[in-house]
N, C-alpha and C positions, 0 to 999 in steps of 0.2 A: 504493500499500499504506500502511495506517495502523498505526502501532505504539503500543501503550499500555504505559506502564511507571511504576513508582513510583520517584521520584528522591529521594535523601537528601543533605542538606548539613549540615556542622558549623557551628554558630553559637553562640558564647559557651558552648561546652562541652556544647551540646544538639544533638539531631538534629531537622531540620525536614523534613516530607514533604509532597509534593503528588502528585496524580495528573496526570501530564503526558502530553498527547496530541500526537504529532507526525506528520508525513508522512515517508515514507522519504527524500525528497530533502532534508530538513532535519536528519535524524538525525545525520549526521556532524558538521555544524557545531555542533549542540547538544551533542554529546558533548565536542567540543573545548572549548567554553565551560565545561561542567561541570567538566572536569578542571582547567581554568585557575583556576576559582573555588575548587575544593577545595584546590589548592596554596597559595592565598593565605589559606586558613583562614577565609574569610568569605563572606557572602552578597553577590552582585553583581546579582542580577536577581529581583525579586519575581514576575516572570512565571513563574519556575521554582520558587522556594521562598521561604518565610518563614512557614510554618505549623507548628504543633506536631503537627497531625494532618491526615489527608486529609479534604477536604470531601466531603460526601455528594452526589455529582453523577453522573448518568448520562452515560457518555462520549458517547452519541449527541446529548446536549443541548449539547455544547460544540463550537462551530465549529472546524474543523481549523486555521484560520489565526490563531487568537487567540494572542497572546504574553504575556498577563497574565491570570491566573485569580484567583479568590477564595482567600484563605488561611483558616486556621482556628486560633484561639488559645483553646481552651477554658479555663475558669477553673481547672481542676485543674492544667493545665500552667503557666498564668500565675502561679500561686502560687509555683512553683519559682523563677521569675525574680525575683519580688517579694521572696522570702526571701533570695536570694543577692545581688541587686544593690541592693535598697532596704533590706535588713535589716528588712523588715516582720515584726512579731511574729505568732505564730499567733492570738493573741486578736484582733488587728486584722484579720487575713485572714478570720477567721470573721465579723466584723462587716461587712466590705466584701462578702463573698459572699452575704449575706442581703438580698434585695430585697423590700421590703414591697409590698403590693397598691397602696398610694398611690403609691409610687415608679414602679411599672410603669404605672399609669394616667397619671401625669403625663408619663412618657417617651413613651408612645404618643400622647397628646394633643399634645405638643410636636412630635413627628415629623409628625403630620397637619397641624398648624398651619403648619409650615414648608413642607411640600409644597404645600399649597393656596395659601399666600401667594406662593410662587415661581411657581406656575402662573398665578395672577392677574397677577403682574408681567409674565410673558411675554405674556399677552393685552393688558395695558395698553400694553406696548411696541409690539406690532403695531398697536394702535389709535392710536398717536401720543401717548399721555398721558405716557409715559416716554421720555426722549430721551438722546442721548449713549451712553456705554458702560454696559452692565449685565451682571452676571455672576451666574448662578443656581446654587443649591446642591443641586439635586435629586439624590438618591442618597446624600447625606452627612448625613442627618438625625439619625443617632445622636450626632453631635457636639453640636448644640444641645440634644439630650436630656440629655447629660452636663452641659452648662453649667447648664441649669435645675435639675438635681439637686444639683450640688455647688459651683458658683461663687456667692459671696455678693455682695450689692449693694455692699459696701465694697471688694471686690477691684477691682484696676485692670486693665482689659481693653484690649488693643491687637490689632485685627484688620487685615485687608488689604482689597482691593477687593471680595472676595466676602463681604460683611459683613452682609447683611440679617438672616439667621437668627441669626447670632451675637448681634446686638443685641437681637433680640426675646427670645431665650433668656436674656439677661442682664437682662431686666426692662424694656427700652425699649418703650414703647407701640407696638403694631403700626400703629396709625393714624398716628402721627407718622412712623414709618419710611416708610409708603406715601406720605404727604403730601410727605416729602422727595424721594422718587423722582419725584413729580409736579411738583416745583419750587414747592411752595406755602409760604406763610408759616407754616402750622401744622406744617411739617415739623420734624424734630429740629434742623435747622440753618437754619430759615427759608428753605429753598430755595437756600442758598449752596453746599451740599456735593454733593447728588445721591447717586446709587447707591453710588459708591465711597467716600463720606465721611460715614458715619453717626457722629455723636457725641452723647452725652447726659451732661451733667455730673452730673445727679442720680444716675444709675446707674453713674457712673465708667466709662462706655463711651467710650474715648479713641481712636476711629478703628477703621476706615476709612482706610487709607493706600494710595495708588495705585501708588507705586513699589515694585517687588518687593523685599522684604526690608528696606525702609527702617524698618519698624516695630520691628525687632529691638532696636537700641540705644535707641529711645524707651522700650520696655518695660523695659529694664535700668535706665534712668534712673528710671522709675516705681518699680521695685523698690527702688532706692536711696532713694527718697523715703519708702518705708515704714520702712526701717531708720533713716533720719534722723528720722522722726517719733518713733520709740521713743527714740532718743538724746536728742532735745530734750525729751522728756516731753510731747509735744503731747496735749492733752486730747481726749477723745471719739473716739480712734482705737482700733479693735480690734487686739488683740495678734497675731492670726493672719491678718492680711490678706496676700494674695499678689498678684503681678502674673501675668497670663497673656497670652502672645503666640501668635498663630496664624501659621503659615507653611506654604507648600506644600513638598513634598519637593524640588521643583526649586529653590525659593527658599532652601532650607536648604543648597544647594551654594554659595551666595554666601559670600564671605569674612566678611561681617558675622556669620554664624552662629558661626564659630570665635572671633571676637573677643568675642562676647557670652557664649559658654560660658566663655571664659577669665575675663571680668569677673564673671560670676555665681559661678563657683567661687572666685575670689580673695577675694571679699567675702561668700561664702556667702549669696547673695541669695535671697529667697523668690520665685522665678520659675519658672513652668511653660512650657516650650517645647512647644506642641501642634502637631505636624507632621501636616498633612492630606495624605495620600499617595494621590492618584488616578492616579499613574503617568505623567502627561503634563504638558507645558507647555500651550500653546494646543492643539497636536495632537501635537507631537513626543514620542516616548517619552523619559522621563527617563533610562532606561537607555542610550539612545543617546549621551547627553552626560555622564552621571555614572558614574564607575568604581564607586562604592559607594552604593547606595540605602538602606543600613541606617542611616538618620539617627539612630535611637535609640541607636546605638553611638558616635556622634560625641563624646559626652561622656566616654568612657572615658579619654581623654588628660588630662582635667581633673578626673576623679573625680566626674563628674555622671552618675548612673544614668539608664538609659533602658529603655523597654519598648515592645513592638509589640503591637497588638491589631487584630483583625478588625472593621472599622467597619460591616460589614453585620449584625452581631449586637449589637443595642443592649444586651442584658444583659451581654455581655462588656465592652462599652465602659463601662457604668456601674460594674461591679465593679473593673476595672483602673484606670479613670479616678479613681474614688474613692480608691484606694490611692495613685496617683501624686500626686494633689492633697493628700492628707493628709501625704505625705512633704514636699511643699513647705511646707506650713503649719507643720510641726513640726521639720524637719531642714534643708532647703536645696533647691537647684535640681534639676530633673529634666526629662527628655524623655519625652513620650508621643507615639508615632507611631501614627496611625490609618490603616489600609489601607482605602481606599474606591474606589468607582467614581462618576464624575460622569456623570449621565444626559443632560446637555445639553452643547452645545458650550461653548467658552470664553466666548463671548458670542453674542447672536443673529446677529451678523455673521460668525461663524466658519463657513467652508465645510466644515469637517471632511474635508479632503482627505487627511490623513495615513493611512498604511496601516492597514487593519483598523479604523479609528476607528468607522465606522458599524456594522460587524458587532459590535464590542465593545459599543457602546451598546445595540444591540438585545438582545444576549445578557444584558447586565448588568441591563437593565430587567426582563427575564423571570426571571432566576435569582438576582440579587443585590440585590433591592430590600429594604432593611432593614425597611420597613413590612410588606411581605408575609411576610418571614421571621419577624418577630415574631408576626404574626397566625396563622401556621401552627405556632407553637411551643407547648409546654405552658404557658409563662408567660402566654399570653393567655387561658387557660381561666379562666372565672369573671369576666372583665372585660366590661363593657358597651361593646364597641368601637364600636357604632353610636352610642351616646350621646356618646362621647368625640369621635368624628369629627364629629358634628353641632355640638358645642361649638366645635371648631376652625374649622369652616366659618363658623359664626356670627360668630366673632371676625374672620375675614378679611373677611366682608361688612361688619362695622362699620368695619374699617380702610379699606375702599374708599369707604364712604359719608363717612367723615371726610375722606379725601383729596379727594374730589370737592367737598365743601362748603367746604373751606378756601380762603381768598382768596389771590391771588398776593402776593408781597412787594412793598413799595413800591420803585419804581426807585431812589430815593435811598439805599436800604440799602447798596448796594455802596460808595459813597463814605463813608458813616458808619462802615463797618467797616474802613477802611484801617488805622487805628492805634487801639489801646486808649486811648492818651492823645493826644487831638487836639493839633495843634501850637499851642504858646503858651498852652495852657489849664491848665497844671499848674505850681504853685510847688513844685519838687522839694525846696527847703529845708524845707518844712513837711510833707512826706509821711512819716508814721510807718511803722514796720514793721507788717505785717498783724496781728501779735499785740498791737500796742500797744507804745509805747516802754518803759513800766514793766515789762511782762512780758518784753520782749526783754532788758532789762538784768538782770533777775532770772535769766533763762535762761542768759545768758552767764556770770554768776557761778557758776552751778551746774555748767556743763559745762567751764569753763576753770580750770585750777589757779591758785590765787592768786599763786604766784610767777611762773608763766608770764604771767598777766595783767599783773602789775607790769612785767615785762620788755617786754611788748608796748606798754604805755602809754608806757614810756620811749623805745622805738623810734619810736613815732609822734611823741612830743615832739621827738626829735632831728631827724626829717625836717621837721617844721614849723619847727624852728629854722633849717634850711638855707634856707628860703624868705626869711628876713630878712637873710641875709648878702649882702655885695656881689656874690659870685659867683653866688648863687642856688642853685637845685636843678636836677638834670638831669631830662629828660623821663621817663626810666625811673623815677627815684625819685619824681617827682611822681605818676605813675600808681600806683606801689606804695603811696604814702601814701593815695591815694583808696581803693584796694582794702582796705587794712588798716583804715582808719576805718569803711568800710561793713560789713566782716565783723565788726568788734568791736561795732558798733551794732546789727546785725541778724543774729541767728543763722541765718536762712534764706539768707543769702548764702553761696555756695559758690565754690570755685575748681577749675578743671581746667587742667592744662598738662603738657606734656612737660618733663622735667628740673625739675620744680617745686621739689623739695627744695633745689636749688642756685640757685633764683631764675630759672630759664630763661636766656635769653640777655641780657636787658636789665633784670633785677631786678623786673619787673612783679609776679610772684607771690611775691617773696622773703618769707620768714618766715611765710607763711600756714600751711604744714603744721606748722612748729614751734610756732605759737601755737594753731592750731585743730584739729590732728589730721588723720589720713589720710582720715577719712570726709568732712569738710567741705573739705579741700584735697587733691585726689586727683592723684597722679602718674599719667600716662597712657601707654598704648602709643603707638607711633608711627603713628597714623592719626587725623587731625583729624576725619574724618567720624564715627568711632566716638565720640569724646568730645563733639563738638558734638551728636551724636544723644542721648547720655546727658543732656546738659544740657537738651535740649528736653524730654525726659521728666520731668526734675526741675521744669522751669519750669511744666509743665502741672499740677503737683501741689503748688504752694505754695512753691516755692523760687526764689531769684534767683541762678542760676549765672553766674559770670564765667569765660569761656574765654579763655585766653591762647594765641595762636598764636606759636610761636617765631619764625616768619617769616610775614608775612601771605600770601605766595604759597602756603604749605602749606595754606591754607584751600581751595585748589582741590580737595583731597581731600574736602571737606565741602560741596560745592556743593548736593548734593541736600538735605542737612539744613538748610542755610541757606535754601534755597528753601522748604522746608516750614515752617520757623520763621516766615518772612515771611507765609506763607499761612494759618497755623493760626487766628489770631483771626477772620479773615473767613470761612474755610471752615467753622468751627464755629458760625457765626452769632453770634459774640461770646461764646460760652460759656467758652472757654479763653483766658486771657491768656498772654502769652509773655515774661515779664520776664527775658530772656537777653541778656547783654552779651558780645560777642566783641571782643577787643583784639589787634591785631597790628602789628608794625613791618614796613613794606614800602616799596613805591615804587621809583623808579629815579632815583638821584642821578647827576649827571655824574661820570665817572671812578671809579665805584664798583667796576668790574672784577669783577662777580659773574657775568657770563654771562647767558644768556637765561632760564634757569629761575628764578633768584632776582631777575629784573628784570621780572617780568610785571606788567601793570596790573590786579591783582586787584580794585582799586576799580572799574574799568570793567566787569569781568565781573559784579559783583554789583549794579550800578546798576539793572539791569532786573528785579530781584526785588521784587515788590510787597510792601508791608508792612514792609520794612526801613527803619530810620533809619540813615543812614550819615554819620559825621562824621570829620573829620581835624583834626590839631593838629600844628603845627610848633614850638610853644614850650611850656615847662613850665606856664605859667599856663593856657593853653587846654586842655592835656592833662588837667590836674587837674580843672578846672571841668566839662569835658565828661564825663569819666569818672564823676564824682560824680552828675551828672544822669542819665546813661545807665543806671547801675546801679539807680537808683530808678524809671526809666521802666517801665511795665507792658508794653511791647512789645519786640521784638527789635531790637538795635542793634549796629552795627559801628563801632568807633573805630580809625581808621588813623593810624599814627605813622610818621615818616620814619626808615627803617632806618639811614641814615648819620649821623643827628643825635641818636641816643638818649642820648648822654652830654653833649650840649650843655646848658649850664647857663644859667639866667636867673631873673628874678624870678617870684614866684608868690604869689597871694593864696589862702591855704588856708582861706578862709571863704566860698567862692563856689560857685554852681551856675549854669553857663552854659546858655543856651537851646540846644536841639537843632535848632532850625529857622532859626537866624540865622547869616549869615556875619559875619566880623570885618573891619572896616576899620582897617588899621594906619596909613595915611597919607592925607592929603588935599592935593591940589594947591592951590597958592595961587591967590587970585583973579587975581593978575597973570599967572600961567601960563595960566589959563583965558582971560583977555582976549587974551593973545598967541597963542592957539590952540596952545599947547604943553603942554596938559594931556591926559593919557591915562588911561583906566580900565584897570588891569591886574588880572586875576583869575587866581589860581593857588592852589596847595595843596602840602602836603608839602615836598619839597626845593625846589620852585619859590619858596617864600617867601624862603629864603636867597639864591637866585639873583636874585630881584627886588630885594632890598635891596642887593646888590652893584651891580646895574645902575643903581639910583637914585643911588648915590654917583658912579658914572662919568658919569652924565648931568647931574649938578648944574651943572657949568660951562656946559653948553649951554642951560640954562634950561628943559629938559624936565622936567616933574614928573608924578608918578603919583597918582591916586586908587587906593590899593593895597588890594585886597580879598583876604583869604584865605577860601577855601571851607571854613570850619570846619563848615558844614553842606553836605554834598554831595548828600544826598537827604533830604527834598525840596529841590529847588534854590531857594535864596533869591534869586529874580530881582528882588525889590523893592529890595534893597540896591543891586544893579547899576543898577536904574532911577534911583535917586536920584543916583548918580554920573554916569550917562550924560546926565542932564538938565543937567549942568555941562560935561562933557568932550566928548561926542558922538563919542568914539573908544574902541574896545575892542580890547585885545590879551589873549589867553588863553594863558598859559604852562602847557602841559598835560603831565602825566606819564602820558599814555596814548596809544594809537595814533590815527592820523589817521582810520581807519575804526572806527566803533563806540566811540570814546573819550568821556571826560567832556567834553572841549572840543566835540566834535561835538554832544552833547546841549545843552550850554549855548549854543552858537552858534545852534542851531535855536530854542531858547526865546526868545533875544533877537531873532532875526529875526521870529519870529511876534508877539511882544508889544511890542517896542521899536524896530521898524524906523524909525519917523519920528524917533527920537532920534539915529540914526547919520548922520554926515557921510561915512563911509567904510565899506567892507565890514569885517566882523569879521575880525581877523587871528589865526589859530591857529598857535601855535608848539608843535607836538606831536611825539611820537615817530613816526617813520616806520613804515609797515606792514612791519616786518622784525624778526626776533628781535634782541634787544640783544646785540651781540658783546662779546667779552672785550677784544680789543686796543683801546687808546685811539684809534688813528687811525681805525678804523672806527666806534667808539662815538660819536665826535663827529658823525658824519653822521646818527645815529639819534636821539640824546638831546639835546634843546635845553637851553640854559644861559644865563647872564647875557649873554655876548657876543652871542647871537642876539637877546635881548630889546633890547639896546642898539641893534643894527642896525635892528631892526624899528621901534623908537620913533623913531629919526631919520628913517627912511623915511616913517613916517606923519605926521610933523610937517614934512616937507620940509627937514630940516636936512642 
């Protein structure tokens, strides 16, 4: 037995209706769910409701087993939401509700262009011209139609892995997009990105990001860059630029969405969250995993308005979308949720086994095609649809011809794109701010109060004065000095940290907010991934963010963002530099009694991320010089400091820039020790430096001496410095603050064995943390964490003493 009924739900003070067809054996379950949803006062399943009016649909055309139907959001009903939630004026609503013939022609042509482009992508994939993962956008063409209509070239766009049509609609050449999919040198990223990573710096199309929802904080950072541009008075920037970020309704369930809505509301950022709601993940119904699919209502807690629109009606999408975008340009952040159907599987490899998926796809192609719906509407009357279709097909043919003719990229390109600043080829002391030193100084005087500026300059002078005292300056203060100097010199330098107002834990960002304000020095929520992500978005748009991790181990929360920071320069084909510096105190000192979670080898975890420069410093002098250079480098860098030595004081030269690719040799064994076969090369970092110095003192009486090297550059590994030492000592001990398996010492030992085997008179000896969580109790901790006494014993053994 089949039962047909109209179901009504309350949502935001309005009623939403759909024609719902169910079989008798599901009626009881559905009624239970409806009652449950009504009690909660909200919409829980778009398969049941989310429309202002019933769609015109013959019940015999709807398969009985479908759980998700088309919604209807006619303009006359949408205006009510826009007036109440967005405070849109009657005058503006009248403007947005009028679509010109040119707008309709452009929308139809864009939809046809996207449909034909994706169809040809599918054919090329089956023919082997496109490889890897590919995600098509068929059925969702109303969204690129909106982008082409209302998004400007100067707006900053962040998409996800289903990005081909978004890019084309935002002005990226279709030929370059197809060539990128073909892996050709003529592609948007010279073949380095592929289908999921379309970037185009000219059109401000900033991804193409493959990890679900990772693009959200990047776009918030981009939106902050727009506000910062206005604050700094940058020339040639349009006042009403916005950032737009695309996310699926499933991705919007990620915690990043809540964090980014909070950030957007807190600073009233010009960002549109465009939620593409096709109801499924790869195949799983979003309603099966999400308690509330009304993503457009997520912003209510933060005062961010949202609106839902039927994505199968391009005219509704254009009207409602124009209103939402105008709100962002003139007032602040907003959410636009577009209810769509995806006509293809998640990717060509998707078997589409989930319940009803194939039936839904067949039905949606027949009944919910936005192109067909437009062609059958009154809006299409008087338009030369045939000519517009031909124009779109001709553009796709041109794109295919361009991609076929484009040559492959040179094999050497991968290595060339490892770092924006090649190792050893930049004199950081001579690098001026992007706007020029004179303009930077002028800008600083304009945006910083004269009294505040005088106080800041005194603070810097006081810190520099500490460098000349017998006691010296602490590691934390030395890095703070570097940060303050660079933020004073270059107004595009920014700071992000937790507890920033109070200087965080070790004074690294101290006085930044007091001197430069909350926009340039931002206190952050307790999620490193969130503010590392914002820094990435700022770095892509002309800024030099400095991220301080209260403890380096907290950076584990930001592994995805650090990985993408390292990849971005190469993945974009060299279009987007990534001048981002991450600084954190961490490591594992003997007897630190912090337990496992605060004693993790974060440095080892990130060693495998391509594109990152990783340095460490155990002394104020190195900490200052490396921080200065890293902040001025055009690529992402991580500076690690020893958590238990941050208040250790020592000498510092406050007029230096240290290389980011060289280790530091602190001691050299005497020729006599070398001749007596009692010289050893010792390589270490962080707390191991102090432990090695203690071991050297204890071994002095025995005649054993060290060529003592600190890995101030951890990545890339400076094995040439080690080579110079091994040519004298022929023995190597690595005092390693990471685990035996997968640690820094394991990497270093492998490099030495591969390149310097003939220089060794004995196997490399690694004194590393055991493969066990670091315990709290000292008796157990001694078995896991190596220290000076272990180094003394190892040195005596190696020298036969």
